[in-house]
Residue, then its C-alpha position, 0 to 999 in steps of 0.5 A: m893446487e896449482k902446479m908450481k913453476i918458474v914464470s919469469l927469469a931476470t938479471s941486472r948488471k947493477k944492484g938497486t935497478p930493475k932486472v931485464p927478463v930473459e928466457e934462460v939463466s945459468l945458476v952457479q953453485e955457491h955463487g948465484i946467477e951467472g952475470d947477475a949483480h947480486a951473485g957472489p959468495w953470500h947468503r942472498q945469491v938469488s931472489f924470488l918473488a911470487a908472480e901473484s904479488i907482482e900482479k897484485a901490485r899492478n892491480e893496485g895501480l903500479d906500473v910494474t912487470f916481471g923484473s921491476f922489483a929486481e927479483n931474479i925468479a918469479t914463480r906461480g903457485v908457490d906460497w912463499e909466505n909459508v916457506p921456512v928458511g932452510a927449505r930446499f927447492d929443485l928448479g928445472d931439471s938440475a938446479q937446487v937452492e936453499i932459502t936463506q932469508k925472507g924479506k930484507e931491510c932497505h936502507n934507502k929508497c932505490a930506483i925501483y921504489y921511485m920508478a914503481g912508487d913502492c917496492i914489495m921485495p922488503r916485505e915479500g922477497i925470498f932469498a936463497r943460495v945455490l946448492k947445485g948449479g944448472k940451467i933453468r928456463c921459464g915454464e920449468p917446474v919448482r919442487i919443494l924437497g922434504 
């Protein structure tokens, strides 16, 4: 099996817009990514998407890259479809998250949908809350606990 790792980190100041890739982020316990629009005291503090899903969308003709679907963390080698809500993951050396939701309902078509022609987050996005904060960087490992 391919090693599970972080391949992209991205943040935005405003909800419903593509995120801008960055090399490193700080996860804050029970808050999310420092400076990100989706951070706060709720259950969808951090969003995940498989890099394989982004590549598939690109291969289907969508003009997308990391951050295009407003995901915070893109991973390689994680089978998000089969990860249950409640699963916990270590990210990098110190951070830990708990999966709180799979997929989401989009009430209206956001800027991402109009820019890309589709948005896969409602179907394939994974959301988590931060149990333990810390800095994470691209290339660092993702480990499922238990």
